C-alpha positions, 0 to 999 in steps of 0.5 A: 472843804475835803481837807477841813473835813478830814482834819475834823474826822481825824481829831474826832477819831484821835483816841481810836486812831491811837489804839489802832496805831498801837495794835498795828505797831504790835502786829508789824513788829511781830511780823517784821522784827524777827528778820533783824537777829537773822541778819545779825546771826548770819553776819556773825557766822560769815565773819567767823567762817570767811573773815570780814571781807568774806562776810560782805555778801551777807549784808549785800545779798543775804540781808536784802533777800531775807527782807524780800521774803518778808515783803512777799509774806506781808505785802508791805514795803520793808527796807533798811535805810541810813543817813549814811547808806552803803548802798544808795540805791537800796538804803537812801531814806525818804523824807519821813525816814530822814526825820525819824533817823534824825530824831533817833540820833537826838534821842540817843544823844539825850540818853535813850537806849538806841535799841529801844528807839522806834516810831509808828504812825498813820500817814497819808500817801497819795491820799491813802492811809498808810501805817509807817513803822521804823526801828533803829538799828544800832551799831554792834560789835560785828558791825564795827568791822566794816562800819567803824572808823575808816582809818581803822579798817584794813586796807584790803577790806577798804578795797573790797568795800570800794569794789562792792559799794562805790558810793559807800558812806557807811563808815565812821560809826562807834558802837551803840550809834544809830547805823540806820533803821528797819522801815515799814510802809503798810497800806491800810 
């Protein structure tokens, strides 16, 4: 009976919920998305200063630290995930995220610009409403240096990546493909 009542209330609240999702999306993007250019800029600076192998710590340590600061500021669960994670411990998507990443890939293949792909909705987790937001992270020029076709990577870089990420799956990308996504779980 509780599930039926919940479905009925959700159906009746549809328009209001849509407005809430729109407002939550705007707030979440404003709070979280500024971290993305910070990571990209840090990566570009590190590559210029230390070379590609010398920049590995930016993705491995600095990017997670920037995201950790945002998590502490907001109290939300914020991560980077991928269908081909470099760091399986941090970057393996949950089922909702897998579905969105797969959808992003289909939408990109059908011509949508990867940098515009995002998804937001309110879901129930353990019986509690949670706002979920996900923004695609397409492969840019700086990303190709470590995430491009494995056969084109420098052998010394491959060795450094294998040392830093023994379970690495994150190569074989082309510019513009979906490398992964920034994902947010925000309790309501």
